[in-house]
Structures are given as C-alpha cells and as structure tokens.
N, C-alpha and C positions, 0 to 999 in steps of 0.2 A: 046510734052514736055518730056524731058528726065527724066527717073526715078531717084529720089534722092537716093543717096547711103544709104543703110540700116545701122543703127547704130550697131557698133560692140558690141557683148555681153560682159557684164561686167564679169570679172573673179570672180568666186565664192570664198567666204572667205575660207582661208586655215584652215582646222580643227585643233583644238588644239592637240598638240603632247602628252600632258599629260592626261591620262584617268581620268575622274571624274572632270575635270576643266570646268569652264563655257564656253559655246560656244561664240566665238567672242572675247575672252579676252586672250591675250597671257601672259604667266607668264614670269617674269624677269629671264634672264639666271643666275643672281647672287642670286636668291632666294634659301634658304636652302631647302633640300628635306624634305618631311613629317616626315621621321624617325628621322631626326635631331631635328625637332621641338618637337616631343614627348619626346625624351631623354632630351632635354633642360627643358621642363616643369617638368618632373619627378625630374631632378637634382635640379632645383630651389625650388621645393616643399620640397624636403628633406633638402636642405640647410636652408630654412626658418624655418622648424620645429626644426632643430638643433640650430638655433639662438634664436628662440622665446621660446623654452621649458624652458631654465634656467630663462628667464624673468617671465614666468608664475609661476614657482616654487617660485621665490623670492616674487612676488606680493601676491600669496595666502598664503605663510608662514608668511608674514608680517601682514596679517589680521586675523591670528589665535591666540587663547590663547596659552600660553606657554605649557600647558599639551598636547595640540593637536599636536604641532610641535615636542615636545620631543618624542611622541609616534610613532606609525606606520604611515608612510606617506600615505595620502589619496589625490587622484587627485581632488576629489570634496569635498571641506571643508564642514563640517556639520554646522559650525557657524562662522560668521565673526564679527570682532570687530576692532575698531580704537584705542583701548587702547595702543597698542605698539607704535603708532606714537606720543602719548602723553608722554609715559614713557621714550622714548629715550632721552628726554631733561633733565631728572632728574636722571637717572641711572648713567650717566657720564656727565661731563660739555661739552656737544656737542656744545652749542652756542659759548663757548670760543674757542674750536677747529675750529669751522667754521670761526670765525673772524681771527684766526691765519692763516688759509689756504688762506683766501681772501687777507690778507695783504701780505703774502709771495709770493703767486702766482701772484698777481697783480703787486707788485713791481718788481719781477723778469721779468715779461712780459714787463713792461714799459721800464725797463733798457735795456733789450735785443733788443727791437725794436729800441730804440733811437740810441744805439751804432751800431747796425747792419746797420741802414740806412746810417749813416755817413761813416762807414768803407766800405760798399758795393759801395757807390757813388764814393768814392775816388779810389777804385780799378777799377771800371767800366769806369770812365771817364778820368782817368789820367794814363799815362804810366811812370813808375818809376822803378829804379833798384830794383830787388828782388820782383817784383809784382807777378810773377808766383810762386816763392818760398813761399811767404806769403799765397797765395791761397791754395797751396798743403799742407802747414803746418796746416792751419785752418781746412781743410777737414780731414787730417790724424788723428786729435784728436778724431774723431768719431770711430776710429778703436779699441780703448782701452775700456775695460769694466769699468763701473763706480766704481765697488768695488776696482779697482786698485788705485783710488784716495782717498779712504776713510781714510786710516791711514795718508797719507801725509797732507791732509787738516785738519784732527784732530790735528796733531802736530803743524801745522802752526797757527791755531786759538789759541791753548793753549799757544804757545810761544809768540804770539803777545799780548795776555792778560797778561802774566807775565812781559813782557818788558814795555808795555805802560799803563797797568792798564785798558785797554778797554776790557770789558768782551764780547768777541765774541762768545766763546763756550757757547752753551745753549741759544743764542739769535736769534731773527728773522733775524738780519743782516747777521749772519754767514750762515744761510740757504739760504738767498737771493743770497749771493755771490756764494754759492755752486751750486745752480740751474742756475745761470748766466754762470758758466763755462761749463755747459752741453748744454744749448740752444743757446748760442751766436755763436759758430762755425758754426752750421748748419744754423742759421739765416743769418749770413754773406754770406755763400756760396750760399744760395738760392736767396738772394736779388741781389747778383752779376749777376746771370743769368737772373733775371727779369729786372734789370736796363739795361743790355745789349740789351734786346729786345725793350726798349724804344728808338725811333729814336733820334739821336744826333741833328737833325735839330731843335727839340724843345728847346734844350739848346742854340743853336745859335740864334734862334728867341728871346729867353728871354734876351740874351746878347745884341742884337740890341736894345731891349726896355729899356736897362739900368740896367738890373739885374746882380749882381755878381754871383759867383759860389753858394753861400748859397741861394741867392734869386731864382736862377734857380732851385735849389734842391727843395725848399719848394713850389714854385709857379707853377712849371711845372712837374718835375720828380715825386715828391711824389703823386700829384693827379692822375697821369697816372699809378702809381704803387700801387694803393690801394689794388687790389686783392692779390698781393704778400706780402704786409705788413700785411694784415689780416691773410693770411696763416701762416706767421711767428709768429704772436701774438697767434694764436690758438695753434700752436705747442708748443710754450714756456709755455703757460698757462696749457695745458694738461700735459706737462712734470713735472711741479712743483706741480700740484694739486694732482696727484696720486702717487707721489714718496714715498717709504716706507723706504728704506735702510738708506739713509742719515738723514731722518727725525727722525728715531728711535735713532740715535746716537748723532745728533747735537742739540737736543731739550731736555727740561726738562718738568716738570709738567705744568708750566705756558705758555710755548711756543709750546706745542705739537700741531701738525696738525691733520687733520681729518684722514688721511691715517693711522696714528699710534693710534689715539684716539679710533678707532673702536675696538681695542683689549680690551678696558675696559669693554665690554659687556661679556667677558669671565672671570669668577672668578675661584677660587680654588674649589668651591662647586657646581657651576652651570654655564650653558651657556645659555644666553638669545637669543635663535635663532630667535625668532620672532622680537626682537628689533634690532638684527644685520641686518636682511633683511630689516626692515623698515629704519634703518639709512643708509644702503647702497643705497637704492633708493633715499633718501633725498639728500645724498651727490652727487649723479650722476646728479641731476637736473640742476645745473649751467652749467656743461659741455655739456649735451645733448641739453639744450636750446640754449646755445651759438653756438653750431655746427649747429643746424637747422636754426638759424637766419642768420648765416654767411656762409651757405653752398655754395651759388653761388660764393662768393668771394674766398672761400677756394679752390674750384675745379678750378676756373680760375687761381689762384695763383700757384697751384701745377702743372698745365699743361702748364704754360707759358714757352715759349722757347723750348717746345718739338718738334714743327713743325715750321720751319722757311722757 
C-alpha cells in the first residue's frame, strides 16, 4: 500500500508588527498611532474644562447669597441657597419678558419656516428667469453686519407709524419683522439645498396620484425634508431668542425681551450677581432643551447635501 502523502505544515501566524499588541490580532492600517490618541485625549480634556468651567461658575454663583458672590470668589461655596431663583421673578418682571421672547421668537420662527418652504420649493423645482440671481441675492444679504440695518429699519417703522397710525416702533410686530429679515435669507438658501437632495421622482409619483404642486409639496416633499425644516426652525428661534442689539432699540418697557431684560438686575447702587446667574440659566433652558430634543434632526439637516 503506497504511503499517503504527509500533510503540509500550516504556516505559522505572522507576528504582529507593532510591539505590545495582542498576538494574532492585526491592527488596522488606518488606526491612529498611540501618540495621536494621547494628544487627542489631552486636547479633549482641556477643551471640556474650558467649556464646563464657566457653567460651574454660573451654577455655583446662582446658589450663593449675594454677599458671598460680591466678595472673593471661592471655588467651593460655603453655603447654598435657592433664594436667587425665587427673587429673579420679583426683582424684574422676568415673566413678562419671558412671554415677550416666546411670542417674538415663536412668531419669527413660524413665519420664517413657512415662507422659506414655499420659496425654496419654487426655486428648487422650477426653472425661471432670474433664478440664479435670486439665490445669489438672498445669500449675499448674510454678508452685511446687522448694525448696518438698525437705523434704516428704525426710520422705516417710525415713518410707517406716522403715515398710517400703526405703531410699529416699540411693538412685538416690529421685532418679529426685524428678526424675519435676518433668518429668512439663510432659511431659504438652506432649504433650497435640502429640497434639491429630495428625488424628483417623488414629485412625479405624487402627480400621477392626482396631486398638484402644493399637494406634492405637503404630502411628499415636506415629510421627506423634516430634518432640514427642523434645522431652519432651530436656527431662526436661536437667532431671535438671544438677540440684543435690535431688541434694545425696537422695544419699550412692555415689549422688552429677555435678552434686554437681564440688564434690570444691575442698578445704580448694586448688581445682583447671583440673580443674574440664576436668570441666565433659566433663560437658557428652552434653547438647550429644544436643541437636545431635536439634535438628530438638526445634525441631519445641516449635513444634508454635503455628500452626494
């Protein structure tokens, strides 16, 4: 009986090229070197400390009595109190300022989203003369600083009030129109790019089913463009919520917003630092909560169209 051929020896596993790595496990050629990971960890730690340190100072200062805040700063407070969070509603009419900011920011956001949706859909889905000029003109308005429009808008509102008797200056309506001029150009430009990423086959399918242009917009395009619309809404709301320059000129004592109303905690004789910190934290709650709830839509809307 002939001898059966002996099995060939298996090749021994190739040793890892990197010292200190686990045997039998090859590292990816795209993996960063250990030195890079160390530098990244140090950099992120320093960046986190740079961001969180002011938040810690605000939180601890808002829980201290006024005499402790006005004195030498101590990293570890000796005593904590919730009294500043109660006094902020009585030192200045913070509730009225809160309502004014909600009305102004909410109305400006709703108007910006509605107008931007129709304008962006028309530019994205239809070809007409002056289409490119319109897009460039809308985007070019973002090049000018806001203070450049302060005096012209002030004169326009005053002259309209003198001619028609409609008191725009000092009203919430004037502030809503002002914020609309800031957020609307960027909203239109952003939604144009997002609507362009929505396949036109969806519009054609809706047309076959009997929908007109408006029906295709609301039944097909808008549901597909929810992340972009949410990103536009968040941008418009944040622009109106924290604006100070125009709010300090276009409002009076009854229509003042939060961004300007926080100045009321500083008087000629004293500055209520603990109440300023407490009010600042309370004012930031709607923006932070909205951002956390809509974070996935905001990221998807901002990155739409970046890679095609």
